C-alpha positions in Angstrom: 123.4 202.8 54.4 125.1 203.4 57.7 122.8 202.6 60.8 121.5 205.9 62.4 119.8 206.0 65.6 118.1 208.9 67.5 120.0 209.6 70.6 117.7 211.0 73.4 120.8 212.3 75.2 122.0 214.3 72.2 118.5 214.9 70.9 119.6 214.2 67.4 120.2 211.3 64.9 123.6 209.9 65.1 125.5 207.4 63.1 126.0 204.3 65.1 129.6 204.0 66.0 130.3 201.1 68.3 132.8 201.4 71.2 134.3 198.0 70.1 134.6 197.4 66.3 132.1 194.7 65.3 130.4 194.5 68.7 127.3 196.2 70.3 126.5 196.3 74.1 122.6 196.7 74.6 120.9 197.0 77.9 117.2 197.1 78.0 115.2 198.0 81.2 113.1 195.0 82.0 109.8 194.7 83.9 108.9 195.2 87.5 107.5 191.8 88.2 104.6 192.8 90.6 101.9 192.1 87.9 101.4 191.0 84.4 102.8 193.1 81.5 100.3 194.9 79.5 100.6 195.2 75.8 101.7 198.7 76.1 104.8 197.5 78.0 105.3 194.9 75.3 105.4 197.4 72.5 108.7 198.6 74.0 110.2 195.2 74.0 109.1 194.7 70.3 111.0 198.0 69.4 114.0 196.8 71.3 113.9 193.5 69.5 113.8 195.2 66.2 116.9 197.2 67.2 118.7 194.1 68.3 117.9 192.3 65.0 118.9 195.4 63.0 122.2 195.5 64.8 122.8 191.8 63.9 121.4 192.4 60.4 124.4 195.2 60.1 126.9 192.5 61.1 127.5 193.5 64.8 127.8 190.8 67.5 125.1 191.9 70.1 125.4 191.3 73.9 122.0 191.9 75.1 121.3 192.4 78.9 117.8 192.8 80.5 117.0 193.3 84.1 114.2 191.9 86.2 113.1 194.3 88.9 111.9 192.2 91.8 112.7 194.7 94.6 113.0 198.4 95.2 110.5 199.8 92.8 108.2 202.0 95.0 104.7 203.0 94.0 105.9 206.6 93.7 108.9 207.7 91.6 109.5 210.3 94.4 110.8 207.4 96.6 107.7 207.3 98.7 105.0 204.7 99.2 105.2 201.0 99.2 107.5 198.6 97.4 105.5 197.3 94.4 106.6 193.8 95.2 105.3 194.0 98.8 102.1 195.5 97.5 101.7 192.8 94.9 102.3 190.1 97.5 99.5 191.4 99.7 97.1 191.8 96.7 97.7 188.1 95.6 98.2 186.5 98.9 101.5 185.0 97.8 105.0 185.9 99.0 107.0 188.5 97.3 109.4 185.8 96.0 106.5 183.7 94.6 104.9 186.6 92.7 108.4 187.6 91.3 108.7 184.0 89.9 105.1 184.0 88.8 105.2 187.3 86.7 108.7 186.7 85.5 107.6 183.5 83.8 104.5 185.1 82.4 106.6 188.1 80.9 109.1 185.5 79.4 106.1 183.7 77.9 104.8 186.8 76.4 108.1 187.5 74.9 108.2 184.0 73.2 104.7 184.5 71.8 105.8 187.8 70.1 108.9 186.1 68.9 111.2 188.5 70.8 114.7 187.1 71.1 115.7 186.2 74.6 118.4 188.4 76.2 121.8 187.0 76.4 121.8 187.9 80.1 118.8 188.0 82.5 119.8 189.7 85.8 117.5 189.9 88.8 117.9 192.8 91.2 117.7 190.5 94.2 120.7 188.5 92.8 122.9 191.6 92.7 122.5 193.2 96.1 126.4 193.1 96.5 127.0 194.9 93.4 124.4 197.6 94.1 126.0 198.1 97.8 129.4 198.3 96.2 128.2 200.9 93.8 126.5 203.1 96.5 129.8 202.8 98.5 131.6 204.2 95.4 129.2 207.1 95.1 129.4 207.8 98.8 133.1 207.8 98.7 133.1 210.4 96.0 130.9 212.7 98.2 127.5 212.4 96.3 125.3 211.0 99.2 123.6 212.2 102.5 121.7 210.3 105.1 118.1 210.9 106.2 115.8 209.1 108.6 114.6 206.8 105.9 117.7 206.1 103.7 120.8 207.1 101.8 120.1 209.8 99.1 121.9 211.0 96.1 122.7 214.7 96.2 121.8 215.8 92.6 123.0 219.3 93.4 126.5 218.1 93.1 126.2 217.4 89.5 126.3 220.4 87.2 124.6 218.6 84.3 122.1 216.6 86.3 119.0 216.1 84.3 120.6 216.7 80.9 118.9 213.7 79.4 115.4 215.0 80.2 116.5 218.7 79.9 115.3 219.3 83.5 115.6 222.7 85.0 116.4 222.0 88.6 115.9 225.7 89.7 112.4 225.5 88.6 111.5 222.6 90.9 110.6 223.0 94.5 113.2 221.8 97.1 112.7 220.1 100.4 110.3 217.5 99.1 108.9 215.3 101.9 109.8 211.5 101.8 107.7 209.7 104.3 110.0 209.8 107.4 112.8 211.9 105.8 113.6 215.1 104.0 115.3 215.4 100.7 117.6 218.4 100.2 116.5 218.8 96.6 113.4 217.9 94.6 115.6 215.8 92.2 117.5 213.8 94.9 116.6 210.1 95.1 117.1 207.1 97.2 120.2 204.8 96.8 119.3 202.7 99.9 116.1 202.7 101.8 116.0 201.6 105.4 113.4 199.0 106.5 110.7 201.1 108.5 110.8 200.3 112.2 108.5 197.7 113.3 107.7 196.6 109.8 108.6 193.1 108.7 109.6 193.3 105.0 109.9 190.1 102.9 112.8 191.6 101.1 115.6 193.2 103.0 119.4 192.9 103.4 122.1 193.9 105.8 124.2 196.9 104.5 126.9 199.3 105.8 124.1 201.8 106.5 121.6 199.5 108.2 119.0 196.8 107.2 117.0 197.8 104.2 116.8 197.5 100.3 118.2 199.2 97.3 116.6 202.1 95.5 115.0 201.4 92.1 117.7 203.2 89.9 120.8 201.7 91.4 119.9 198.3 90.2 120.2 199.1 86.5 123.5 201.1 86.8 125.1 198.4 88.9 124.0 195.4 86.8 124.7 197.1 83.4 128.2 198.0 84.6 128.7 194.4 85.7 127.9 192.9 82.3 128.6 195.6 79.9 131.0 197.9 81.6 130.9 201.5 82.8 130.3 202.9 79.3 128.7 200.7 76.7 126.8 201.3 73.5 123.1 201.5 73.8 120.5 201.8 76.7 116.8 201.4 75.9 113.5 201.7 77.7 110.2 203.5 77.5 110.0 207.3 77.2 108.5 207.5 80.6 111.9 206.5 81.9 113.5 209.7 80.6 112.8 212.1 83.4 113.4 210.0 86.4 114.9 206.4 86.1 117.4 207.0 83.2 118.2 210.5 84.4 119.2 209.0 87.7 120.9 206.1 86.2 123.2 208.6 84.5 123.8 210.4 87.6 124.9 207.5 89.6 127.4 206.4 87.0 128.7 209.9 86.4 129.3 210.1 90.2 131.0 206.7 90.4 132.8 206.2 87.0 132.6 209.7 85.3 130.7 208.3 82.4 127.0 208.7 81.0 126.7 204.9 81.2 125.6 204.5 77.5 126.8 206.1 74.4 123.3 206.1 72.9 119.9 206.4 74.8 116.9 205.2 72.8 113.2 205.5 74.0 110.1 203.8 72.7 106.9 205.8 72.8 103.4 204.8 74.4 100.6 202.7 73.3 97.4 204.5 73.7 93.8 203.7 73.9 91.4 206.4 73.0 94.3 208.8 73.3 95.2 207.8 76.9 98.4 206.0 77.7 97.9 202.4 78.7 99.1 201.8 82.3 98.5 199.4 85.0 97.7 202.1 87.4 94.5 202.8 85.2 93.0 199.5 86.6 91.9 197.3 83.9 94.7 196.9 81.1 95.1 194.5 78.1 97.6 191.7 78.2 98.7 189.1 75.8 96.2 186.7 77.3 93.5 189.2 76.4 94.4 189.0 72.7 94.7 185.1 72.8 91.3 184.8 74.4 89.9 186.9 71.5 91.6 184.5 69.0 94.3 186.9 67.8 97.7 185.6 66.8 100.4 187.3 69.0 102.3 188.2 65.7 99.5 190.2 64.5 100.1 192.4 67.5 103.9 192.6 66.6 103.0 193.5 63.0 100.7 196.3 64.4 103.4 197.7 66.6 106.1 197.8 63.7 103.5 199.5 61.5 104.2 202.7 63.5 107.6 204.3 64.2 108.9 203.5 67.7 109.2 207.2 68.5 105.5 207.9 67.8 102.6 207.0 70.0 100.4 204.3 68.6 96.7 204.2 69.1 95.4 200.7 69.7 91.9 199.5 68.5 90.4 196.2 67.6 90.0 197.5 64.2 93.6 198.3 63.7 94.5 194.7 65.2 92.1 193.2 62.6 94.0 195.1 59.9 97.3 193.8 61.1 96.0 190.4 61.2 94.8 190.5 57.5 98.2 192.1 56.4 100.2 189.3 58.2 98.0 186.5 56.7 98.8 187.9 53.1 102.5 187.9 53.8 102.4 184.4 55.2 100.4 183.0 52.4 102.7 184.7 49.8 105.7 183.2 51.4 104.1 179.8 51.9 103.0 179.5 48.4 106.3 180.7 46.9 108.8 178.1 45.6 112.2 177.6 47.4 115.5 178.1 45.8 115.4 181.8 45.1 118.0 184.4 45.6 117.8 187.8 47.6 116.9 190.5 45.2 119.6 193.3 45.8 117.3 196.3 44.9 114.5 195.4 47.3 116.9 194.3 49.9 118.8 197.5 49.6 115.7 199.7 49.9 114.6 197.8 53.0 118.1 198.2 54.6 118.1 201.9 53.9 114.8 202.4 55.6 115.5 200.2 58.7 118.9 201.7 59.0 117.2 205.1 59.2 116.4 205.0 62.9 114.4 201.8 62.6 111.9 203.3 60.2 109.6 200.2 60.3 106.5 201.8 58.6 108.7 202.8 55.5 110.4 199.4 55.7 107.0 197.7 55.6 106.1 199.9 52.5 109.0 198.2 50.8 107.7 194.8 51.9 104.4 195.4 50.2 106.1 197.0 47.0 108.0 193.7 46.9 104.9 191.5 47.5 103.1 193.3 44.6 106.1 193.2 42.3 106.4 191.0 39.2 109.7 189.6 40.6 110.2 185.9 40.1 108.3 184.1 42.9 111.3 182.2 44.3 113.4 185.3 44.5 110.5 187.3 46.1 110.1 184.5 48.8 113.9 184.6 49.5 114.0 188.3 49.7 110.9 188.4 52.1 112.6 185.9 54.3 115.8 187.9 54.4 113.8 191.0 55.4 112.1 188.9 58.0 115.3 188.5 60.0 114.7 192.1 61.1 110.9 192.1 61.3 110.6 188.9 63.1 107.3 187.8 61.8 108.2 184.2 61.6 107.1 184.0 57.9 109.1 180.8 57.1 107.6 178.9 60.0 104.0 179.4 59.1 101.7 176.8 57.7 98.0 177.0 56.9 95.7 175.3 59.3 94.8 171.6 58.4 91.4 171.7 56.8 88.7 169.3 57.6 87.3 168.3 54.2 83.5 167.8 54.2 82.3 164.3 53.3 80.5 165.6 50.3 83.7 166.9 48.9 85.7 163.8 49.7 83.0 161.7 47.9 83.3 164.0 44.8 87.1 163.4 44.8 86.7 159.7 45.0 84.1 159.7 42.2 86.5 161.8 40.2 89.4 159.4 40.8 87.1 156.5 39.8 86.1 158.2 36.5 89.8 158.9 35.7 90.7 155.2 36.3 87.8 154.2 34.0 89.1 156.9 31.4 85.6 158.6 31.7 87.2 162.0 31.2 83.8 163.7 30.9 82.6 162.5 34.2 86.0 163.3 35.7 85.7 167.0 34.4 82.2 167.2 35.6 83.4 166.2 39.1 86.1 168.8 39.0 83.8 171.5 37.9 81.4 170.6 40.7 84.3 170.8 43.3 85.1 174.3 41.9 81.5 175.4 42.2 81.6 174.3 45.8 84.8 176.5 46.4 87.5 173.6 46.3 90.1 172.8 43.9 91.9 169.4 43.4 95.6 168.8 42.2 96.9 165.7 41.0 100.2 164.7 42.5 102.3 161.4 42.6 101.0 160.8 46.0 97.3 161.1 44.8 94.9 163.9 44.7 95.3 166.9 46.9 92.1 168.9 47.6 91.9 172.3 49.3 89.8 175.5 49.4 90.2 177.7 46.4 92.4 180.7 47.3 90.5 184.0 47.5 92.9 186.7 46.1 92.5 189.8 48.1 92.3 193.2 46.4 95.3 195.5 46.8 
């Protein structure tokens, strides 16, 4: 049951072999905090959370690092246009620093709602300008940079295998792409440091050996991952849209400075779609966690929906599919809540689950095992213990759920009191009549040492 992961760099499933025995270094590209995260963004973080939990499930001590991009991500991946943070500041009327704090807190709140484990290290780009400058200097000293009117650029022609991650064919791309006030030598070159435009007052800019300006988007992840995980670590994750530009350029920078590909495994989550179109902020209106909350959905129903599809397949979002996920989650919660404590993890079901989750995080098949377990004739206590064991990976918080407190109608309370009075008077016929009336009205009563407990009769859903 060895853990196997699909490595985008190699384009194949590979057994996971950590660089350090028993440990796993994991870097996940975090948000650009110029706006709220949409639920398509959050699907990627759910996949990464399942990966992290699976690594721990397999006994690895995980060091999880995530960046916060709060400077340098331009509107265009071609290093042109405005910094998204500056644009966000203008849109909101707040400072770039204020919106960075606002949207960082909103993103972290979304992660908590989805039961996504917090990274061991949060690293903000603006807190690591010194490290980024130092890495650019290293790249420059090794002869991989050139200067234009608007910045310091990486010369991708110097790397024979540039673009291997995305299988780019450089010869098929047009050279001499214009970049606002400067010219790139090659279409695939990218900015390491951008100069502040003359006469423009930026909220975020710093002194550097090349002049006042700000770092490019790609250098932050290379510099910060190296700082916390080293120049070669185990796993780097992100969305599949990072493959052709952002992650390709991270690798190029690290090869130029440290002669490594930065990460030993590259994993990428696929898109959430609405009506077959990728969800993106650039489309205008987008769904965020607050949208789901406002419609009365439990955030963990969205988590369930995401893990019902493989992370390497696009997932089409609809309200009907979210309704289905809500129903399935409710059934699992009720099954665990009603199960007695004190059971043991059942080896066969646990082993079947592990085999599926270790097969490149195959959550749909892992969920199929969960439902086989739920429908099994296994002892209820053992079934509960096994579901809770499995939930260490799925992260659905099954152990924490409790049914909402019911408000018992006055008519029902009166019937319960009448039944109690009949029992006290040993009028068993009257007590039975009261119980039958309660059942007719959809309630059941249980006699306990603490007195009668009344609740709605459970409706057992069909398989």
